[in-house]
FIMINU-384614 format. One record per residue (C-alpha): residue number from 1; residue in one letter; y, z, x. Coordinates in Angstrom, 2 decimals, always signed. Each point is the difference from the previous one (the first is absolute). Example, Ala and Ser with C-alpha at 12.3 -4.5 7.8 and 13.67 -1.06 7.14 Angstrom:
BEGIN
[1 "A" [-4.50 +7.80 +12.30]],
[2 "S" [+3.44 -0.66 +1.37]],
This chain:
BEGIN
[1 "M" [+26.11 -1.30 -9.53]],
[2 "A" [+1.15 +0.52 +3.79]],
[3 "A" [-3.15 -2.02 +1.00]],
[4 "L" [+0.80 -2.67 -2.40]],
[5 "T" [+3.60 -0.20 +1.25]],
[6 "G" [-1.47 -0.56 +3.52]],
[7 "V" [-1.60 -2.96 -1.52]],
[8 "C" [+3.15 -1.49 -1.28]],
[9 "L" [+1.56 +0.69 +3.51]],
[10 "L" [-2.36 -1.71 +1.92]],
[11 "L" [-1.01 -3.22 -2.09]],
[12 "P" [+2.61 -2.56 -0.67]],
[13 "A" [+1.70 -0.23 -3.33]],
[14 "A" [-1.46 -3.43 -0.63]],
[15 "A" [-3.25 +0.79 +0.83]],
[16 "H" [-2.45 -0.56 -3.33]],
[17 "A" [-3.40 -0.14 -0.66]],
[18 "D" [-0.38 -3.77 +0.39]],
[19 "D" [+1.93 -0.46 +2.89]],
[20 "R" [-2.13 -0.46 +2.92]],
[21 "T" [+2.67 -0.75 +2.61]],
[22 "T" [+1.26 +3.44 -0.23]],
[23 "S" [-0.79 +1.66 +3.63]],
[24 "L" [+0.80 +3.60 +1.15]],
[25 "P" [+0.36 +1.22 +3.66]],
[26 "D" [-2.68 +1.57 +1.25]],
[27 "A" [+1.10 +3.64 +0.64]],
[28 "E" [+1.41 -0.38 -3.78]],
[29 "M" [-2.95 -0.95 -1.31]],
[30 "S" [-2.14 +2.71 +1.61]],
[31 "T" [+2.28 +2.45 -1.45]],
[32 "V" [-1.10 -1.64 -3.16]],
[33 "L" [-3.64 +0.50 +0.43]],
[34 "D" [+0.31 +3.13 +1.37]],
[35 "R" [+1.73 +1.89 -2.56]],
[36 "L" [-0.13 -1.15 -3.27]],
[37 "T" [-2.37 +1.21 -2.59]],
[38 "I" [-1.90 -2.10 -2.38]],
[39 "P" [+2.48 +0.96 -2.97]],
[40 "D" [+2.88 -0.75 +2.38]],
[41 "L" [-1.62 -3.59 +0.65]],
[42 "Q" [-0.60 -0.65 -3.61]],
[43 "R" [+3.19 +0.43 -0.86]],
[44 "A" [+1.44 -1.79 +2.91]],
[45 "M" [-2.65 -3.10 -1.05]],
[46 "D" [+1.19 +0.62 -4.02]],
[47 "I" [+3.68 -0.38 +0.75]],
[48 "R" [-0.71 -3.01 +2.52]],
[49 "L" [+1.24 +1.36 +3.32]],
[50 "L" [-3.22 -0.60 +1.41]],
[51 "S" [-3.24 -1.98 -0.97]],
[52 "S" [-3.97 +1.27 +0.58]],
[53 "E" [+0.01 -3.48 +1.96]],
[54 "R" [+2.71 +0.85 +2.29]],
[55 "L" [-1.50 +3.93 +0.02]],
[56 "T" [-3.65 -1.52 +1.04]],
[57 "R" [+1.43 -2.44 +2.63]],
[58 "G" [+2.16 +3.25 +1.69]],
[59 "Y" [-3.35 +1.84 -0.25]],
[60 "L" [-1.75 -3.07 +2.20]],
[61 "D" [+2.72 -0.37 +2.00]],
[62 "R" [-0.40 +4.02 +1.04]],
[63 "I" [-3.55 -0.26 +0.02]],
[64 "N" [+0.15 -2.97 +2.89]],
[65 "A" [+2.62 +1.57 +1.74]],
[66 "V" [-1.30 +3.66 +0.31]],
[67 "N" [-3.84 -0.30 -0.63]],
[68 "P" [-0.74 -1.26 +3.39]],
[69 "R" [+1.01 +3.93 +1.19]],
[70 "L" [-2.18 +1.40 -2.86]],
[71 "N" [-2.93 -2.03 -0.83]],
[72 "A" [+0.42 +1.60 -3.42]],
[73 "V" [-0.74 -3.23 -2.06]],
[74 "V" [-2.83 -1.99 +0.52]],
[75 "Q" [+0.77 -3.16 -2.22]],
[76 "T" [+2.99 -0.92 -1.98]],
[77 "N" [-0.60 -1.63 -3.77]],
[78 "P" [+0.17 -4.11 +0.46]],
[79 "D" [+1.07 +0.34 -3.85]],
[80 "A" [+2.60 +2.78 +0.23]],
[81 "L" [+3.12 -2.30 +0.14]],
[82 "A" [-1.16 -1.87 -3.05]],
[83 "L" [-1.03 +3.38 -2.06]],
[84 "A" [+3.34 +1.08 +0.77]],
[85 "R" [+1.77 -3.30 -1.32]],
[86 "Q" [-2.45 +0.31 -3.32]],
[87 "S" [+1.42 +3.81 -0.39]],
[88 "D" [+3.60 -1.25 +0.43]],
[89 "S" [-0.72 -2.59 -2.66]],
[90 "R" [-1.64 +2.56 -2.19]],
[91 "R" [+3.16 +2.32 +0.56]],
[92 "R" [+2.22 -2.72 -1.45]],
[93 "A" [-1.94 -0.87 -2.85]],
[94 "H" [+0.39 +3.87 -0.52]],
[95 "Q" [-3.86 +0.12 +0.03]],
[96 "A" [-0.33 +2.82 +2.80]],
[97 "R" [-3.51 +1.39 +0.07]],
[98 "G" [+0.53 +3.39 +0.65]],
[99 "P" [+1.61 +2.40 +2.34]],
[100 "L" [-1.19 -2.05 +3.04]],
[101 "E" [+1.48 -3.09 -0.70]],
[102 "G" [+0.81 -1.64 +3.09]],
[103 "I" [-0.81 +3.00 +2.19]],
[104 "P" [-2.03 -0.96 +3.54]],
[105 "I" [-2.98 +2.08 +0.65]],
[106 "L" [-2.38 +0.38 +2.86]],
[107 "L" [-3.64 +0.80 -0.49]],
[108 "K" [-2.46 +1.66 +2.40]],
[109 "E" [-2.57 -2.50 +1.38]],
[110 "N" [-2.89 +1.56 -2.02]],
[111 "I" [+1.41 -0.86 -3.59]],
[112 "D" [-1.25 -3.29 -1.66]],
[113 "T" [+2.26 -2.81 -0.81]],
[114 "A" [-1.54 -3.21 -1.25]],
[115 "D" [+2.46 -2.32 +1.56]],
[116 "R" [+0.40 -1.60 +3.41]],
[117 "Q" [+0.00 +3.25 +1.86]],
[118 "T" [-3.08 +1.52 +1.44]],
[119 "T" [-0.89 +3.82 -0.51]],
[120 "T" [-1.77 +0.67 +2.85]],
[121 "A" [+0.04 +4.01 +0.61]],
[122 "G" [+0.87 -0.70 +3.32]],
[123 "S" [-3.26 -1.78 +0.80]],
[124 "T" [-0.80 -3.73 +1.36]],
[125 "A" [-2.90 +0.35 -1.92]],
[126 "L" [+1.80 -0.28 -3.74]],
[127 "R" [+2.23 -2.74 +1.28]],
[128 "T" [-1.64 -2.35 -2.03]],
[129 "A" [-0.23 +2.10 -3.22]],
[130 "K" [+1.20 -1.26 -3.12]],
[131 "P" [+0.70 +2.59 -2.64]],
[132 "A" [-0.28 -1.41 -3.27]],
[133 "K" [+2.72 +1.68 -1.38]],
[134 "D" [+2.55 +2.48 +0.60]],
[135 "A" [-0.58 +3.95 +0.39]],
[136 "F" [+1.05 +1.44 -3.35]],
[137 "L" [+2.95 +1.87 +1.54]],
[138 "V" [+1.41 -3.57 +1.38]],
[139 "Q" [-0.43 -1.37 -3.60]],
[140 "R" [+2.25 +2.72 -1.08]],
[141 "L" [+2.70 -0.59 +2.86]],
[142 "R" [-0.02 -3.72 -1.13]],
[143 "D" [+0.43 +0.92 -3.66]],
[144 "A" [+3.08 +1.92 +0.82]],
[145 "G" [+1.55 -2.93 +1.99]],
[146 "A" [-0.92 +1.15 +3.47]],
[147 "V" [+0.21 -2.73 +2.37]],
[148 "I" [-3.28 +0.45 +2.33]],
[149 "L" [+1.68 -0.60 +3.66]],
[150 "G" [-3.20 +0.61 +2.24]],
[151 "K" [-2.67 +2.27 +1.48]],
[152 "A" [+0.69 +3.04 +2.38]],
[153 "N" [-2.18 +0.96 +2.86]],
[154 "M" [-1.88 +3.17 -0.36]],
[155 "S" [-3.09 +1.72 +2.14]],
[156 "E" [-2.77 -1.89 -0.52]],
[157 "W" [-2.49 +0.54 -2.47]],
[158 "A" [+2.48 +2.98 -1.05]],
[159 "N" [-1.13 +1.92 +2.92]],
[160 "F" [-3.37 +0.40 -1.27]],
[161 "Y" [-1.57 -2.19 +3.26]],
[162 "G" [-0.19 +1.96 +3.12]],
[163 "S" [+0.50 +3.95 +0.85]],
[164 "R" [+2.21 -1.69 +2.96]],
[165 "Q" [+2.15 -2.28 -1.84]],
[166 "I" [+3.84 -0.37 +0.68]],
[167 "P" [+2.07 +0.55 -3.14]],
[168 "G" [+1.83 -3.14 -0.94]],
[169 "W" [-2.30 -2.21 +2.01]],
[170 "S" [-1.60 -3.15 -1.51]],
[171 "A" [-1.69 -2.85 +1.19]],
[172 "V" [+1.78 -2.19 -2.16]],
[173 "G" [+3.48 +1.41 +0.60]],
[174 "G" [-0.13 +1.76 +3.23]],
[175 "Q" [+1.88 +3.36 +0.44]],
[176 "T" [+2.66 +1.08 -2.40]],
[177 "R" [+2.89 +2.07 +1.49]],
[178 "N" [+2.00 +2.56 -1.14]],
[179 "P" [+3.47 -1.24 -0.58]],
[180 "Y" [+1.88 +3.16 +1.04]],
[181 "V" [-1.48 +0.41 +3.55]],
[182 "L" [-2.38 -3.12 +0.50]],
[183 "D" [-2.33 +1.43 +2.69]],
[184 "R" [-1.04 +2.80 -3.16]],
[185 "S" [-2.64 -0.26 -2.39]],
[186 "P" [+0.78 -1.19 -3.44]],
[187 "C" [-3.04 +1.76 -1.17]],
[188 "G" [-2.68 -1.25 -2.21]],
[189 "S" [-1.29 -1.55 -1.85]],
[190 "S" [+3.10 -1.64 -2.11]],
[191 "S" [+1.95 -0.28 +3.18]],
[192 "G" [+1.36 -3.58 -0.34]],
[193 "S" [+1.03 +0.90 -3.84]],
[194 "A" [+2.19 +3.25 +1.51]],
[195 "A" [+1.17 -1.80 +2.71]],
[196 "A" [+1.30 -3.08 -1.99]],
[197 "A" [+1.59 +2.18 -2.74]],
[198 "A" [+1.70 +2.13 +3.01]],
[199 "A" [+1.22 -3.18 +1.40]],
[200 "G" [+1.25 -1.63 -3.03]],
[201 "L" [-2.62 -2.65 +0.00]],
[202 "A" [-0.31 -0.10 -3.51]],
[203 "T" [+1.55 +2.10 -3.28]],
[204 "V" [-3.23 +1.91 -0.01]],
[205 "T" [-3.41 +0.12 +1.00]],
[206 "I" [-3.39 +0.87 -1.22]],
[207 "G" [-2.63 +2.00 +2.08]],
[208 "T" [-3.48 +1.90 -0.72]],
[209 "E" [-1.08 +3.24 +1.06]],
[210 "T" [-3.26 +1.55 +0.05]],
[211 "D" [+0.99 +3.23 +2.15]],
[212 "S" [+3.80 -0.32 +1.30]],
[213 "S" [+0.22 -3.97 +0.12]],
[214 "I" [+3.10 +0.23 -1.70]],
[215 "V" [+1.23 +3.26 +0.05]],
[216 "C" [-0.21 +0.10 +4.46]],
[217 "P" [+1.78 -3.50 +0.50]],
[218 "S" [+2.40 +0.71 -2.69]],
[219 "A" [+1.34 +3.12 +1.95]],
[220 "A" [-0.19 -1.52 +3.37]],
[221 "T" [+2.31 -2.65 -1.45]],
[222 "S" [+2.51 +2.13 -1.87]],
[223 "T" [-1.03 -1.68 -3.04]],
[224 "V" [-1.23 +1.44 -3.47]],
[225 "G" [-3.75 -0.54 -0.45]],
[226 "V" [-1.68 +0.75 -3.55]],
[227 "K" [-3.85 +1.07 -0.13]],
[228 "T" [-0.87 +0.12 -3.26]],
[229 "T" [-2.41 +1.83 -2.16]],
[230 "L" [-3.08 -1.82 +0.09]],
[231 "G" [-0.14 -2.92 -2.62]],
[232 "V" [+3.51 -0.31 -0.89]],
[233 "V" [+0.03 -3.14 +1.88]],
[234 "S" [-2.92 -2.05 +0.01]],
[235 "R" [-2.00 -0.77 +2.80]],
[236 "G" [-1.37 -3.30 -1.44]],
[237 "G" [+0.21 -2.94 +2.69]],
[238 "V" [+0.46 +2.72 +2.98]],
[239 "V" [-2.31 -0.32 +3.12]],
[240 "P" [-1.50 +3.45 -0.83]],
[241 "I" [-0.87 +2.95 +2.48]],
[242 "T" [-1.33 +2.36 -3.18]],
[243 "N" [+0.95 -0.33 -3.65]],
[244 "Q" [+0.37 +3.93 +0.35]],
[245 "H" [+3.06 -0.04 +1.84]],
[246 "D" [+1.59 -3.42 +0.37]],
[247 "T" [+3.22 -0.11 -1.70]],
[248 "P" [+2.87 -2.73 +0.35]],
[249 "G" [+3.75 +1.03 -0.26]],
[250 "P" [+3.44 -1.27 +1.29]],
[251 "I" [+1.76 +0.92 +3.21]],
[252 "A" [+3.50 -0.65 -0.23]],
[253 "R" [+3.59 +1.23 +1.64]],
[254 "T" [+0.77 +2.07 -3.45]],
[255 "V" [-1.50 +1.89 -2.55]],
[256 "T" [+1.66 -2.15 -2.51]],
[257 "D" [-1.81 -3.00 +1.46]],
[258 "A" [-3.34 +1.67 +0.19]],
[259 "A" [+0.12 +1.48 -3.22]],
[260 "L" [+0.86 -3.47 -1.83]],
[261 "T" [-2.70 -1.74 +1.85]],
[262 "L" [-2.22 +2.73 -0.79]],
[263 "A" [+0.56 -0.13 -3.70]],
[264 "V" [-0.56 -3.65 -0.10]],
[265 "M" [-3.69 -0.07 +1.97]],
[266 "A" [-1.43 +3.10 -2.40]],
[267 "G" [-1.95 -1.25 -2.73]],
[268 "A" [-3.58 +0.49 -1.43]],
[269 "D" [-2.50 -2.96 +1.63]],
[270 "A" [-3.09 -0.79 -1.53]],
[271 "T" [-1.67 -0.39 +3.57]],
[272 "D" [+1.05 +3.09 +0.99]],
[273 "P" [-1.73 +3.11 -1.99]],
[274 "A" [+2.67 +2.18 +2.14]],
[275 "T" [+2.90 -1.12 -2.00]],
[276 "A" [-0.71 +0.69 -3.61]],
[277 "P" [+0.08 +3.65 -0.39]],
[278 "V" [+3.31 +0.10 +1.82]],
[279 "A" [+1.45 -3.10 -1.88]],
[280 "G" [+3.50 +0.98 -1.07]],
[281 "A" [+0.39 +2.90 +2.39]],
[282 "L" [+2.74 -1.38 +1.73]],
[283 "P" [+3.28 -1.17 -1.72]],
[284 "T" [+0.61 -3.85 -0.43]],
[285 "D" [+3.88 +0.61 +0.26]],
[286 "H" [+0.51 +1.42 +3.64]],
[287 "R" [+3.37 +1.43 -0.55]],
[288 "T" [-1.71 +2.69 -2.11]],
[289 "M" [-1.38 +1.56 +3.16]],
[290 "L" [+2.94 -0.24 +2.12]],
[291 "D" [+2.33 +3.38 -1.06]],
[292 "R" [+2.36 +1.32 +2.98]],
[293 "D" [-0.23 +3.58 -1.77]],
[294 "S" [-4.20 -0.30 -0.21]],
[295 "L" [-0.71 +2.54 +2.51]],
[296 "R" [+2.67 +2.66 -1.95]],
[297 "G" [-2.34 +2.97 -1.15]],
[298 "K" [-3.21 -1.53 +1.67]],
[299 "R" [-2.50 +2.21 +1.99]],
[300 "I" [-0.53 -2.11 +3.01]],
[301 "G" [-2.65 +1.74 +2.21]],
[302 "V" [+0.53 -0.46 +3.90]],
[303 "W" [-2.99 -0.84 +2.13]],
[304 "R" [+0.25 +1.03 +3.72]],
[305 "K" [-3.01 +1.03 +1.33]],
[306 "G" [-1.31 -2.61 +2.64]],
[307 "H" [+3.08 -1.73 -0.21]],
[308 "E" [+2.58 +2.11 +1.58]],
[309 "G" [+0.22 +1.39 +3.31]],
[310 "I" [-1.15 -3.17 +1.43]],
[311 "D" [+3.19 -2.41 +0.33]],
[312 "R" [+3.53 +1.52 +0.05]],
[313 "D" [+1.36 -3.09 -1.11]],
[314 "V" [-2.55 +0.15 -2.91]],
[315 "D" [+0.85 +3.61 -0.90]],
[316 "R" [+3.62 -0.77 +0.10]],
[317 "V" [-0.01 -2.74 -2.24]],
[318 "F" [-2.50 +1.57 -2.51]],
[319 "E" [+2.34 +3.47 +0.22]],
[320 "S" [+2.95 -1.94 -1.31]],
[321 "A" [-1.83 -1.80 -2.65]],
[322 "V" [-1.44 +3.33 -1.56]],
[323 "Q" [+3.66 +1.45 +0.45]],
[324 "R" [+1.22 -3.24 -1.95]],
[325 "L" [-2.78 +0.43 -2.61]],
[326 "R" [+1.78 +3.54 -0.88]],
[327 "A" [+3.32 -1.26 -0.02]],
[328 "L" [-1.14 -2.71 -2.62]],
[329 "G" [-0.95 +3.04 -2.18]],
[330 "A" [-3.69 +0.14 +0.55]],
[331 "T" [-2.09 +2.92 +0.52]],
[332 "V" [-1.52 -0.02 +3.45]],
[333 "V" [-3.43 +1.68 +0.25]],
[334 "E" [-1.04 +1.23 +3.21]],
[335 "G" [-3.89 +0.26 +1.17]],
[336 "A" [-0.97 -3.11 -2.01]],
[337 "D" [-1.94 -1.17 +2.52]],
[338 "V" [-3.16 -2.40 -0.86]],
[339 "P" [-2.87 +0.66 +2.03]],
[340 "D" [-1.39 -2.32 +2.31]],
[341 "V" [-2.64 -1.24 -1.52]],
[342 "I" [-1.50 -2.50 +3.01]],
[343 "G" [-2.74 +2.81 +0.95]],
[344 "M" [-0.58 +0.57 -3.91]],
[345 "V" [-0.56 -3.76 -1.02]],
[346 "Q" [-0.72 -1.84 +3.09]],
[347 "P" [-4.15 +0.78 -0.35]],
[348 "H" [+0.49 -1.82 -3.33]],
[349 "L" [+2.90 -2.09 +0.53]],
[350 "L" [-1.38 -2.41 +2.57]],
[351 "P" [-3.37 -0.75 -1.05]],
[352 "A" [+1.45 -0.42 -3.85]],
[353 "V" [+2.64 -2.75 +1.64]],
[354 "L" [-2.46 -1.98 +1.97]],
[355 "T" [-2.34 -0.24 -2.83]],
[356 "E" [+2.74 -1.41 -2.21]],
[357 "F" [+1.86 -1.92 +2.24]],
[358 "K" [-3.73 -2.13 +0.42]],
[359 "H" [-0.18 +0.01 -3.77]],
[360 "D" [+3.67 -1.08 -0.66]],
[361 "L" [+0.37 -2.28 +2.84]],
[362 "N" [-3.05 -2.03 -0.59]],
[363 "G" [+0.90 -0.36 -3.58]],
[364 "Y" [+3.29 -1.53 +1.03]],
[365 "L" [-1.23 -2.23 +2.69]],
[366 "A" [-2.65 -1.53 -2.59]],
[367 "A" [+1.96 -0.44 -2.65]],
[368 "T" [+3.12 -1.86 +2.24]],
[369 "P" [-0.49 -3.67 +0.39]],
[370 "G" [+0.26 -1.62 +3.30]],
[371 "G" [-1.77 -0.25 +3.06]],
[372 "H" [-0.43 +3.34 +1.58]],
[373 "P" [-2.53 +2.79 +0.15]],
[374 "K" [-0.99 +1.09 -2.80]],
[375 "N" [-1.16 +3.51 +0.84]],
[376 "L" [+0.52 +3.02 +2.33]],
[377 "T" [-2.91 -1.00 +2.12]],
[378 "D" [+1.40 -3.57 +0.62]],
[379 "L" [+3.50 +0.82 +0.65]],
[380 "I" [-1.39 +2.35 +2.73]],
[381 "A" [-2.29 -2.80 +1.53]],
[382 "Y" [+3.30 -1.81 -0.25]],
[383 "N" [+2.22 +2.38 +1.90]],
[384 "K" [-2.83 -0.31 +2.70]],
[385 "K" [+0.14 -3.43 +0.43]],
[386 "Y" [+3.78 -0.41 +0.24]],
[387 "A" [+0.45 +3.53 +1.64]],
[388 "A" [+2.49 -1.27 +2.30]],
[389 "I" [+2.14 -0.21 -2.76]],
[390 "E" [-0.93 +2.53 -2.40]],
[391 "L" [-1.38 +2.53 +2.16]],
[392 "P" [+2.57 +0.61 +2.83]],
[393 "G" [-0.52 +3.12 +1.72]],
[394 "F" [-1.43 +1.61 -2.76]],
[395 "E" [-3.14 +0.59 -2.49]],
[396 "Q" [-0.76 -0.60 -3.48]],
[397 "D" [-1.98 +2.97 -0.32]],
[398 "L" [+1.27 +0.60 -3.43]],
[399 "L" [-1.18 -2.80 -1.42]],
[400 "E" [-3.32 +0.53 +1.74]],
[401 "M" [-0.31 +3.25 -1.27]],
[402 "A" [+0.83 -1.33 -3.67]],
[403 "D" [-2.55 -2.86 +0.49]],
[404 "K" [-2.63 +2.64 +0.40]],
[405 "T" [+0.37 +1.74 -3.32]],
[406 "D" [-1.59 -1.42 -2.92]],
[407 "G" [+3.03 -0.43 -1.87]],
[408 "D" [-1.40 +1.55 -3.46]],
[409 "L" [+2.81 +1.66 -2.16]],
[410 "N" [-2.79 +1.57 -1.88]],
[411 "D" [-1.87 +1.76 +2.61]],
[412 "P" [+0.14 +3.56 -0.56]],
[413 "V" [+0.56 +1.15 +3.64]],
[414 "Y" [+3.21 -2.41 -0.03]],
[415 "R" [+1.19 +1.68 -3.56]],
[416 "A" [-0.43 +3.12 +1.53]],
[417 "H" [+2.23 -0.72 +2.75]],
[418 "R" [+2.82 -1.73 -1.96]],
[419 "A" [+0.05 +2.66 -2.25]],
[420 "A" [+0.09 +3.14 +2.54]],
[421 "A" [+2.76 -2.45 +1.83]],
[422 "T" [+2.51 -0.59 -2.80]],
[423 "G" [-0.70 +3.32 -1.71]],
[424 "Q" [+0.78 +2.02 +3.22]],
[425 "A" [+3.09 -2.38 +0.52]],
[426 "R" [+1.38 +0.41 -3.84]],
[427 "D" [-0.69 +3.81 +0.50]],
[428 "S" [+2.14 +0.41 +3.13]],
[429 "I" [+3.10 -1.18 -1.90]],
[430 "D" [-0.76 +1.31 -3.27]],
[431 "A" [-0.50 +3.24 +1.06]],
[432 "V" [+3.35 +0.08 +1.71]],
[433 "V" [+1.93 -1.26 -2.58]],
[434 "K" [-1.69 +2.43 -2.47]],
[435 "K" [+0.44 +3.12 +1.90]],
[436 "Y" [+3.60 -0.84 +0.67]],
[437 "R" [+0.90 -1.63 -3.27]],
[438 "L" [+1.17 -3.10 +1.50]],
[439 "D" [+1.73 -3.61 -0.96]],
[440 "A" [-0.95 -1.53 +3.50]],
[441 "I" [-0.32 +0.99 +3.54]],
[442 "V" [+2.08 -1.04 +2.89]],
[443 "T" [-0.97 -0.30 +3.66]],
[444 "A" [+0.62 -2.20 +3.10]],
[445 "T" [-1.91 -3.19 -0.36]],
[446 "D" [-0.92 -0.29 +3.76]],
[447 "L" [+1.27 +0.32 +3.68]],
[448 "P" [+2.17 -2.90 +0.99]],
[449 "A" [-1.96 -3.25 +1.27]],
[450 "P" [-2.18 +0.46 +2.96]],
[451 "P" [+0.14 -3.23 +2.79]],
[452 "I" [-1.98 -3.01 -1.23]],
[453 "F" [-2.77 +0.54 +2.49]],
[454 "G" [-1.10 +3.36 +1.28]],
[455 "G" [+1.42 +2.31 -2.71]],
[456 "G" [-3.13 +2.45 +0.28]],
[457 "G" [-0.64 +2.26 -2.59]],
[458 "S" [+2.72 +2.29 -2.27]],
[459 "P" [-0.30 +3.99 -0.61]],
[460 "F" [+2.07 -1.12 -3.51]],
[461 "V" [-2.37 +0.65 -3.05]],
[462 "S" [-0.15 -2.94 -2.15]],
[463 "S" [+2.36 -0.15 -2.94]],
[464 "T" [-1.75 -2.69 -1.63]],
[465 "R" [-3.79 +1.01 +0.41]],
[466 "S" [-0.11 +2.25 -3.02]],
[467 "T" [+2.14 -2.54 -2.39]],
[468 "S" [-1.90 -3.05 +0.88]],
[469 "T" [-3.42 +1.64 -0.48]],
[470 "A" [+1.09 +1.59 -2.89]],
[471 "G" [+1.64 -3.31 -1.46]],
[472 "Y" [+3.40 +2.08 -0.59]],
[473 "P" [+3.59 -1.45 +0.59]],
[474 "H" [+1.78 +0.23 +3.22]],
[475 "I" [+3.33 -1.27 +0.73]],
[476 "T" [+2.04 +0.04 +3.46]],
[477 "V" [+3.69 -0.45 +0.25]],
[478 "P" [+2.15 -0.45 +3.14]],
[479 "G" [+0.77 +3.46 +1.09]],
[480 "G" [+2.06 -0.47 +3.57]],
[481 "F" [-0.72 -1.22 +3.20]],
[482 "A" [-1.45 +1.88 +3.29]],
[483 "R" [+2.54 -0.14 +2.91]],
[484 "T" [-2.14 -2.91 +1.75]],
[485 "G" [+1.22 -2.06 -3.20]],
[486 "L" [-3.24 +0.05 -1.61]],
[487 "P" [-0.01 +0.63 -3.65]],
[488 "I" [-1.69 +2.97 -1.96]],
[489 "G" [-1.03 +0.10 -3.59]],
[490 "V" [+0.01 +2.83 -2.79]],
[491 "S" [-3.16 -0.29 -2.56]],
[492 "F" [-0.13 +1.26 -3.72]],
[493 "L" [-3.21 +0.16 -1.20]],
[494 "G" [-1.57 +1.61 -2.95]],
[495 "T" [-2.79 -0.07 -2.66]],
[496 "R" [-1.71 -2.73 -2.02]],
[497 "L" [+2.89 -2.23 -1.81]],
[498 "T" [+3.15 +1.62 +1.22]],
[499 "D" [+1.02 -3.23 +1.63]],
[500 "A" [+3.01 -0.43 -2.37]],
[501 "S" [+0.94 +3.65 +0.52]],
[502 "L" [-0.20 -0.54 +4.06]],
[503 "L" [+1.85 -2.99 -0.03]],
[504 "G" [+2.41 +1.50 -1.67]],
[505 "Y" [+0.50 +3.12 +2.61]],
[506 "A" [-0.23 -2.85 +2.66]],
[507 "Y" [+2.76 -1.46 -1.42]],
[508 "A" [+2.30 +2.75 -0.28]],
[509 "Y" [-0.93 +1.08 +3.74]],
[510 "E" [+0.96 -3.43 +0.99]],
[511 "Q" [+3.63 -0.53 -2.04]],
[512 "A" [+0.45 +3.61 +1.67]],
[513 "T" [-0.62 -1.14 +3.60]],
[514 "H" [+0.06 -3.59 +0.59]],
[515 "A" [-2.21 +0.75 +3.04]],
[516 "R" [-0.95 -3.55 +0.65]],
[517 "K" [+1.59 -2.51 +2.79]],
[518 "A" [-0.53 -3.33 +0.60]],
[519 "P" [-2.13 -0.31 +3.42]],
[520 "H" [+1.21 -1.03 +3.17]],
[521 "Y" [-3.60 -1.37 +1.52]],
[522 "L" [+0.98 +2.09 +3.07]],
[523 "P" [-2.82 -1.04 +2.64]],
[524 "T" [-0.95 +3.37 +0.88]],
[525 "A" [+0.59 +3.67 -1.24]],
[526 "R" [+3.52 +1.28 +1.26]],
């Protein structure tokens, strides 16, 4: 209720849902947009201290003011305010659709909407694409009352474009910047979604992950990022890399908002076969997942190898996190290091993903109406023709490698590669969980964000390669900050369908630490 009290103090007593003249000073509205959770906003709108129209207008004003520094938002929905007014009318008539009624949400630019917005995956080649219908997850959001506010920037083709690609850059949106330190990487590929969530440009944003594309940018921007078990959220209507990895998920400032949004998005989709086997695995009521005492009595394994001794700020933040888990009643189990699977899966993973990318992207391009390349071969030709725009200083070698495959998912060689990669990744987590009888594993998510340009390689072992290849859940929450002002994330990961439990552990940790701080848009690291 403390946050709701803040709304009452910030909003004039005369404000009500159909009062379009009420306005707040910029500083006060910024506080509302940064601090309040979705349940707080719903209560404020229910008692007519706030309206969806006012909230949506506040975000649009904030985007206009802040986004020029970030390039986090590619476009705003020209119908957003009209949708917000419709939501207010439903609320006044006691016909609210669901828990997201009137809540503005930004989508990653690779998620289809059948409206006046574009879905480009960051490429100018898809500017004239016209998706025939909303992505399944977008329809779920709309059905729950959400206002689709706009589209967020991303790494073009979700970082599966060229080996020298810069995270957070797209030909459509330019370079996304980290709101904490503007010359540092926002990571990729859901860079715009994470930066927008951190900067308070929407209540919650939606990203997608193939390998680290939700988890890494969320950690880099002190936000909560949820990568689910494969299939919990449908990929229908999402520009693909591979249906063996691709996973949409929420990015938010709080675990509450992430869990609530995820509960809305989850569901079986007839067009995505991966969703049926896991339907119902996630509770429909997010509140059942959020328990401050959820860590008490749980066995949490600590993954240090490949993450410790590389950066002293990461070591400091992570050690504090481990001590906090103990204080919250968890049994902390040392030595639960997930093996570095890159050497094991790479000989199998890359050939499998290249084949899947050609198959899945060709299917998406062929099925999407509009005047655009209809297959990968034509896309490569388009990029060469417009190289000054699409290939400024790097190549499209990943696209070209994928196009050389046959794209045949029935080929025995391909199937052997996929089985080996997925099996070994699952074993790397399952064996540790079984050996130590764990409920979850905790680790540092990544190093503080490197410079946007010339970040170079990192000795930090990927915390996401196993979970992404296995199709297992992975959640990052704010853990603290480096002395440079850069965020450091803490990850909870587990085996298949432990999503709800991981959200509970992340919530308990978040509520005990309140580690997140709003960004200050520093020009360079201090």
